[in-house]
C-alpha positions in Angstrom: -151.7 13.8 60.5 -149.1 16.3 61.4 -145.4 15.8 63.3 -142.8 17.8 64.7 -139.5 16.6 65.9 -137.3 18.5 68.7 -133.5 17.8 69.2 -133.2 17.6 72.9 -130.4 16.4 75.4 -126.4 16.8 75.3 -126.2 14.6 71.8 -129.5 16.2 70.2 -131.5 13.1 69.9 -134.7 13.9 68.0 -138.0 13.6 70.2 -141.0 13.6 68.0 -144.8 14.5 68.4 -147.4 13.2 65.9 -151.0 14.2 66.1 -154.3 14.1 64.3 -157.2 16.6 63.8 -158.7 15.7 66.9 -155.5 16.8 68.9 -154.7 13.2 69.8 -151.0 12.6 69.9 -148.3 10.0 70.2 -144.8 10.7 71.4 -141.9 9.1 70.1 -138.4 8.9 71.9 -138.8 11.7 74.4 -135.0 11.3 75.3 -134.6 14.4 77.6 -135.7 18.0 78.4 -139.1 16.6 79.5 -140.0 20.1 80.5 -139.5 21.6 77.4 -141.4 18.7 75.8 -144.5 19.2 78.0 -144.6 23.0 77.3 -144.8 21.8 73.3 -147.5 19.7 74.0 -149.5 22.3 75.9 -148.7 25.1 73.1 -150.0 22.7 70.8 -153.1 21.7 72.8 -152.4 18.0 72.2 -153.7 14.9 74.2 -151.2 12.1 74.4 -152.0 8.7 74.0 -148.8 6.7 74.4 -145.0 6.9 74.0 -143.4 4.9 71.5 -139.8 4.0 71.9 -137.8 2.9 68.9 -135.1 1.8 71.0 -133.9 2.2 74.9 -130.6 4.0 74.5 -130.3 6.7 77.0 -130.7 9.7 74.7 -133.9 8.4 73.6 -135.6 7.6 77.1 -134.5 10.3 79.5 -137.9 12.0 79.8 -140.0 9.0 79.4 -140.9 8.6 82.9 -141.7 12.3 83.6 -144.2 12.4 80.5 -145.5 8.9 81.2 -146.7 10.0 84.7 -147.4 13.4 83.7 -150.0 12.2 81.0 -150.7 8.8 82.5 -149.8 7.0 79.3 -148.3 3.7 78.4 -144.9 3.1 77.0 -144.3 0.8 74.1 -140.6 -0.9 73.7 -139.4 -3.9 71.8 -139.5 -7.1 74.1 -135.4 -7.7 73.2 -134.9 -4.6 75.4 -137.3 -5.1 78.3 -134.9 -4.4 80.8 -133.0 -1.5 79.2 -135.1 1.0 80.7 -134.0 0.2 84.4 -130.2 -0.9 83.8 -127.7 2.2 83.0 -125.2 -0.4 81.6 -127.5 -1.6 78.9 -129.2 1.8 78.1 -125.6 3.3 77.8 -126.0 6.4 80.3 -123.4 4.5 82.4 -121.1 4.8 79.7 -121.4 8.4 78.7 -120.0 11.0 81.4 -122.1 13.9 80.3 -125.3 12.5 81.3 -126.7 11.0 84.7 -127.5 7.3 85.0 -130.8 6.6 83.7 -133.0 3.9 85.7 -136.6 4.2 85.0 -139.8 1.9 85.1 -140.4 -1.0 82.7 -142.3 -0.4 79.6 -145.9 -1.3 79.8 -146.4 -2.8 76.4 -143.6 -5.0 74.9 -143.6 -5.3 71.2 -142.9 -8.7 69.7 -142.5 -9.0 66.2 -143.6 -6.8 63.3 -147.2 -5.9 62.2 -149.7 -3.2 62.4 -150.6 -1.3 65.3 -153.6 0.7 66.1 -153.5 3.4 69.1 -156.4 5.6 69.1 -157.1 6.7 65.8 -153.8 6.1 64.5 -152.9 3.3 62.5 -149.2 2.2 61.7 -146.7 -0.3 61.1 -144.0 -1.5 63.5 -140.8 -2.7 61.3 -138.0 -4.6 63.1 -134.7 -2.7 62.2 -132.3 -4.3 64.6 -128.5 -3.7 64.1 -128.1 -0.4 66.1 -129.3 -2.3 69.1 -131.2 -5.7 69.3 -134.6 -4.0 69.7 -134.5 -1.4 67.4 -137.7 -0.9 65.3 -139.0 1.8 63.2 -142.5 2.9 63.2 -144.1 3.4 59.4 -147.1 5.7 59.1 -148.2 4.9 55.5 -151.1 7.6 55.2 -148.7 10.2 56.3 -146.0 8.8 54.1 -143.3 9.0 56.7 -141.2 6.3 58.8 -139.7 7.2 62.4 -136.3 5.3 61.9 -134.7 5.7 65.2 -130.9 5.2 64.9 -131.0 2.9 61.9 -131.0 5.4 59.1 -130.0 9.0 59.0 -129.6 11.7 56.2 -126.3 10.3 54.4 -125.6 7.8 57.3 -126.5 4.9 59.4 -126.5 4.1 63.1 -123.3 3.2 65.2 -123.1 -0.4 65.9 -120.2 -0.2 68.3 -122.3 -0.1 71.5 -123.2 -3.4 73.2 -125.7 -5.3 71.0 -124.9 -3.6 67.8 -124.2 -5.4 64.6 -123.2 -3.5 61.3 -124.1 -6.4 58.9 -127.5 -6.8 60.6 -128.1 -3.0 60.3 -127.5 -2.9 56.7 -129.9 -5.8 56.2 -132.5 -4.0 58.1 -132.3 -0.9 56.1 -132.3 -2.6 52.9 -135.2 -5.3 53.8 -137.5 -3.0 55.7 -136.7 0.6 55.0 -135.4 0.9 51.5 -138.4 -1.2 50.4 -140.9 1.6 51.2 -142.3 4.0 48.6 -139.1 6.2 47.4 -141.0 9.4 48.3 -141.3 8.3 52.1 -139.9 11.0 54.6 -137.4 9.3 57.1 -137.5 11.1 60.5 -134.4 9.7 61.9 -133.3 9.7 65.5 -130.8 12.5 65.2 -130.2 15.1 62.4 -132.5 16.2 59.6 -135.1 14.5 57.7 -134.7 12.9 54.4 -136.3 10.4 52.2 -135.8 6.8 51.2 -135.2 7.9 47.6 -132.4 10.2 48.7 -130.7 7.4 50.9 -131.0 4.8 48.0 -129.3 7.1 45.7 -126.8 9.3 47.8 -126.2 7.6 51.1 -122.4 6.4 51.1 -123.0 3.7 53.6 -125.6 2.1 51.2 -124.1 2.2 47.8 -122.8 -1.2 46.7 -123.9 -3.1 49.5 -125.0 -6.6 48.7 -126.9 -9.1 51.1 
């Protein structure tokens, strides 16, 4: 499996492409610049199968409808944020003057709970990692040693919790109970910034050191 992140939009959120040897692909958090993402897909000659959303804040969903319609693929989102795609107040676009209000179509499939998922030949695990937002999830591809953590865990930092539905204590529990238990060599592909590893965050992240559940 191969993967690539692209920083898109005014707040440089990471959109991700994941693909296999057959060029089948998953799109994760296409937050903006749909045309640019589309050009990358075409350059790599990929065949998208689905769009996965770690959560539904505006900077992670802005290009969803364009890419969904272009490739005729379903969108997956946690049930706790089922109405966020269509509500600028919930997805945060109404709160940030640098972006237009985002109001899109509902997700095609709602994720309810944790567990293994299969889309085409991709097998991965959905981990519920709320705290940044109520329906935040992470997608763990064990065979590729990588987890797409959305805005839960960053290199040297954690997600903000001052937006509607945020909860810092819940976020820290999510990180410790769902992410830090992964193998230490696991790559963490975050929603913003550079990739890191579980080992690096266990030893160097100042927000996690000394925290007790």
